[in-house]
C-alpha positions in Angstrom: 29.4 103.2 30.2 27.9 106.8 30.4 27.5 108.2 26.9 26.6 111.8 26.0 25.3 113.5 22.8 27.8 115.0 20.4 27.1 118.6 19.5 26.2 117.6 15.9 23.7 115.1 17.3 22.2 117.8 19.5 21.8 120.2 16.6 20.1 117.5 14.5 17.8 116.4 17.4 16.8 120.1 17.8 16.2 120.3 14.0 18.6 123.2 13.6 19.1 123.4 9.9 21.3 125.5 7.7 25.0 126.0 8.1 24.6 129.7 9.1 22.1 128.9 11.9 24.2 126.0 13.1 27.2 128.2 13.4 25.1 130.7 15.4 24.1 128.0 17.9 27.7 126.8 18.1 28.7 130.4 18.9 26.2 130.4 21.8 27.6 127.1 23.1 31.2 128.4 22.9 30.2 131.6 24.6 28.7 129.8 27.6 31.5 127.2 27.7 34.2 129.9 27.8 32.2 132.2 30.2 31.2 129.7 32.8 31.9 126.0 32.4 29.3 124.9 35.1 26.1 125.9 33.2 27.6 124.6 29.9 28.4 121.2 31.4 25.1 121.0 33.1 23.2 121.5 29.8 25.5 119.2 27.8 25.4 116.5 30.4 21.9 116.6 31.8 19.6 118.1 29.2 18.1 116.0 26.4 19.9 116.6 23.1 16.9 118.2 21.4 16.8 120.9 24.1 20.5 121.6 24.4 20.9 124.1 21.6 17.9 126.1 22.6 18.9 126.2 26.3 22.4 127.3 25.4 21.0 130.0 23.1 18.8 131.3 25.9 21.7 131.2 28.4 24.0 133.0 25.9 21.5 135.7 25.2 20.6 136.3 28.8 24.2 136.3 30.0 25.5 138.5 27.1 22.7 141.0 27.8 23.6 140.9 31.5 27.3 141.4 30.8 26.5 144.5 28.6 24.1 145.8 31.3 26.9 145.6 33.8 29.5 147.0 31.5 29.5 150.5 32.9 28.7 153.9 31.5 31.8 154.7 29.4 31.1 155.9 25.9 32.1 152.6 24.4 30.1 150.6 26.9 27.0 152.7 26.2 27.4 152.3 22.4 27.8 148.5 22.6 24.8 148.2 24.9 22.6 150.5 22.8 23.4 148.6 19.6 22.8 145.2 21.2 19.4 146.3 22.7 18.4 147.9 19.3 19.2 144.8 17.4 17.5 142.5 19.9 14.4 144.6 19.9 14.0 144.1 16.2 13.4 140.4 17.0 14.8 139.1 13.7 16.9 136.0 13.2 18.0 136.6 9.6 21.3 137.8 8.3 20.3 141.5 8.9 21.2 141.1 12.6 24.9 141.1 13.1 24.9 139.2 16.4 24.9 135.3 16.2 23.7 135.0 19.7 20.7 137.2 19.0 19.9 135.3 15.8 20.0 132.0 17.6 17.9 133.1 20.5 15.2 134.7 18.4 15.0 131.5 16.4 14.7 129.4 19.6 12.1 131.8 21.0 10.1 131.4 17.8 10.5 127.7 17.5 9.8 126.9 21.2 6.9 129.4 21.4 8.3 131.5 24.2 6.4 134.8 24.6 8.5 137.7 23.4 7.4 139.8 26.3 10.1 138.1 28.5 12.8 139.3 26.1 11.3 142.8 25.9 11.1 143.0 29.7 14.7 142.0 30.0 15.9 144.5 27.4 14.0 147.3 29.1 15.5 146.4 32.4 19.0 146.0 31.0 18.8 149.6 29.7 18.2 150.8 33.3 20.7 148.4 35.0 23.8 150.6 34.6 22.2 153.2 36.9 21.4 150.6 39.6 23.3 151.2 42.9 21.3 149.1 45.4 18.0 149.1 47.2 16.6 150.3 50.5 14.6 147.3 51.7 13.1 143.9 50.9 10.2 145.6 48.9 12.7 147.2 46.5 14.6 143.9 46.2 11.4 142.2 45.2 10.8 144.9 42.6 14.3 144.3 41.2 13.7 140.5 40.9 10.4 141.2 39.1 11.9 143.8 36.8 15.2 142.2 35.9 16.1 138.8 37.4 12.8 137.0 36.5 12.7 138.0 32.8 16.4 137.2 32.5 15.8 133.7 33.9 12.8 133.0 31.7 14.7 133.8 28.6 16.6 130.6 29.3 14.5 128.4 31.6 11.3 129.3 29.6 12.7 127.6 26.5 12.2 124.1 28.1 8.5 124.5 27.5 7.1 124.0 24.1 4.6 126.9 23.7 6.2 128.6 26.7 5.5 128.2 30.4 1.9 128.7 31.7 1.2 131.3 34.3 1.6 128.9 37.2 4.9 127.6 36.0 6.2 131.1 35.4 5.3 132.3 38.9 7.1 129.3 40.3 10.2 130.2 38.4 9.9 133.7 39.9 10.4 132.1 43.3 13.5 130.4 42.0 14.7 133.7 40.5 14.5 135.3 43.9 16.6 132.5 45.5 19.2 132.7 42.7 19.4 136.4 43.0 19.9 136.3 46.7 22.6 133.7 46.3 24.4 135.8 43.6 24.2 139.0 45.5 25.8 137.4 48.6 28.5 135.7 46.5 29.2 138.7 44.4 29.3 141.2 47.3 32.9 142.2 46.9 32.7 142.7 43.2 29.5 144.7 43.4 30.9 146.9 46.1 34.0 147.6 44.0 31.6 148.6 41.2 29.8 151.1 43.5 26.7 148.9 44.2 25.5 147.7 47.6 23.4 144.7 46.8 22.0 144.2 50.3 18.9 146.0 51.6 20.1 149.2 53.3 17.7 148.6 56.2 19.5 145.2 56.9 22.7 147.1 57.5 21.0 149.4 59.8 19.4 146.5 61.7 22.8 145.0 62.3 24.6 148.3 62.9 27.0 147.7 60.0 28.4 150.5 58.0 28.9 150.1 54.2 32.6 151.0 54.7 33.0 147.9 56.9 31.9 145.7 54.0 34.1 147.6 51.5 37.1 147.1 53.8 36.3 143.4 54.4 36.0 143.9 58.2 35.4 140.7 60.2 33.3 141.8 63.1 30.5 140.2 65.1 28.0 142.6 63.5 29.2 141.9 60.0 29.0 138.2 60.5 25.5 138.6 61.9 24.5 140.5 58.8 26.0 137.9 56.4 24.2 135.2 58.4 21.0 137.0 58.1 21.4 137.2 54.3 22.2 133.5 54.1 19.1 132.7 56.2 16.9 134.7 53.8 18.5 132.8 50.9 17.8 129.5 52.6 14.1 130.5 53.1 13.9 131.5 49.4 15.5 128.1 48.5 12.5 126.3 50.1 10.1 128.1 47.8 12.5 127.7 44.8 12.2 123.9 45.1 8.7 124.3 43.6 10.3 124.3 40.2 10.8 120.6 40.6 7.0 120.3 40.3 6.6 122.4 37.2 9.7 121.9 35.1 9.6 119.8 32.0 9.9 116.2 32.9 13.0 115.8 30.8 14.6 118.7 32.8 13.8 117.3 36.3 17.2 115.7 36.8 18.9 118.9 35.7 16.8 121.1 37.9 17.3 118.9 40.9 21.0 118.8 40.3 21.2 122.6 40.0 19.4 123.1 43.3 21.7 120.6 45.0 24.8 122.4 43.8 23.4 125.8 44.7 22.4 124.7 48.2 26.0 123.3 48.6 27.3 126.7 47.5 25.1 128.6 49.9 26.2 126.3 52.8 29.8 127.0 51.8 29.2 130.7 51.8 27.6 130.5 55.3 30.7 128.6 56.5 33.1 131.1 55.0 31.6 133.8 57.3 33.3 137.2 56.5 35.7 135.6 54.1 33.0 136.2 51.4 34.0 139.9 51.6 37.4 139.0 50.1 36.6 136.3 47.5 33.5 134.6 46.2 32.7 130.9 46.8 32.7 128.8 43.6 31.4 125.3 43.0 33.8 122.6 44.3 34.7 121.0 40.9 35.1 117.4 42.1 31.8 117.7 44.0 30.1 119.2 41.0 31.4 116.4 38.7 30.4 113.7 41.2 26.8 115.2 41.6 26.3 115.6 37.9 27.5 112.1 37.1 25.4 110.6 39.8 22.4 112.5 38.5 23.1 111.3 34.9 23.1 107.7 36.1 19.5 108.1 37.2 18.5 108.8 33.6 17.5 105.7 31.6 18.6 107.4 28.3 22.3 107.6 28.4 23.5 108.9 25.0 26.7 109.1 22.7 30.2 110.8 23.6 30.2 114.6 24.1 33.2 115.3 21.8 34.2 118.8 20.6 31.8 121.4 19.3 31.6 121.1 15.5 
């Protein structure tokens, strides 16, 4: 029988003490669970209990920051973003910060020894993100990954390392960040276009003689299909480099990292098979397949634990 850690067990294993702080971490877990079940389930099923609260705090902080960065430029959106960035830049985890997710993340960053520069780089990039509309070529895409995607990733993945990742590990995660960003940009193409952003290199459109309007209109033409295939090929190439994280991740995170790559490769293959349909709707994870892969991965762990149960 497969057994998983209760949330209380995970908090105790991570040495999260004090009712206020425990509530902060529970808020992080709920935020990720409600926002995207896949990452939540992956952490709760595959990560060791002592890492679960920290990883969920990192995911919550990174995703909430990303949500606010993508929130637009209305007066309300600007005010919410500015306050979040200001509070996070204070880097305090006590009651003077009004945001539970920030408090939990700063505590995890301190406890796990993650260099604060990752958070600061993310906050600086998030401040500029509302003005992002796209990039001209692969060089600008690489700059985007360096500036935004890589720090955002390290605010979560970096917490698996006690004392933070070394330079070699961090550089390897940069390769994974590039792959993940390519995958997201392809899958989110319709939503990004609707928000006024073209998240494909402009020179790639020129290469395949595709007008932006054809993508906005969801046109299914030979040139559009060739462009999308080109983007998928670039993502597959990036995936091969991303597999390097399997050599540098924390040993207790190896099963989780391998499972994530397996699911993302499956998603990328499904996107490629969807052809121009990706211009009308994104491709999600096939839930039965995700469950089967995760349960199969869990069975490879010798340390099956106690039932998941509700957050408490």
